[in-house]
C-alpha positions in Angstrom: 213.6 21.8 102.2 212.9 18.0 101.1 211.9 19.2 98.0 215.3 21.2 97.3 217.5 18.5 98.6 215.7 16.2 96.1 215.8 18.1 93.4 219.4 18.9 93.8 220.5 15.6 94.5 222.4 13.5 91.6 223.5 9.8 90.8 225.1 8.6 93.4 224.1 10.8 96.2 222.6 9.6 99.6 219.9 11.8 101.1 219.3 11.1 104.9 216.1 12.5 106.2 216.7 12.7 109.9 214.6 15.6 111.2 211.3 14.9 112.2 210.5 11.7 110.7 209.2 10.2 113.9 207.1 12.8 114.7 203.4 12.7 113.3 202.8 16.9 113.6 204.6 20.0 113.5 203.7 23.2 115.4 203.3 26.3 113.2 202.9 29.0 115.9 199.8 28.0 117.9 198.6 25.9 115.5 199.6 21.9 115.6 199.2 20.3 111.8 199.8 16.6 110.8 203.0 15.9 109.2 204.6 12.6 107.7 208.4 13.0 106.5 208.4 10.0 104.5 204.9 10.6 102.7 206.1 14.1 101.8 209.3 12.5 100.3 207.4 10.0 98.4 204.9 12.6 97.0 207.9 14.7 95.9 209.9 11.7 94.2 206.7 10.4 92.3 206.4 14.1 91.0 209.7 13.9 89.7 208.7 10.7 87.7 210.2 8.0 90.4 207.8 5.1 90.5 209.2 2.6 92.9 208.8 4.6 96.0 208.0 3.3 99.3 206.6 5.0 102.1 207.3 2.5 104.8 209.5 2.3 107.5 212.5 0.4 106.5 213.9 0.3 109.7 212.0 -2.9 111.1 
């Protein structure tokens, strides 16, 4: 979903990632896997050619 929304965004759009940003893992079936929403978004943006990307928590 993060990849899709970033690919669909146009100049001037605002994207809010408000899902599991505070959680550090996701459960798939009975398996718990590490998860970092900010790192995923930053990685996708870098792959799209954006180089000024921060993975830090900007709220503090």
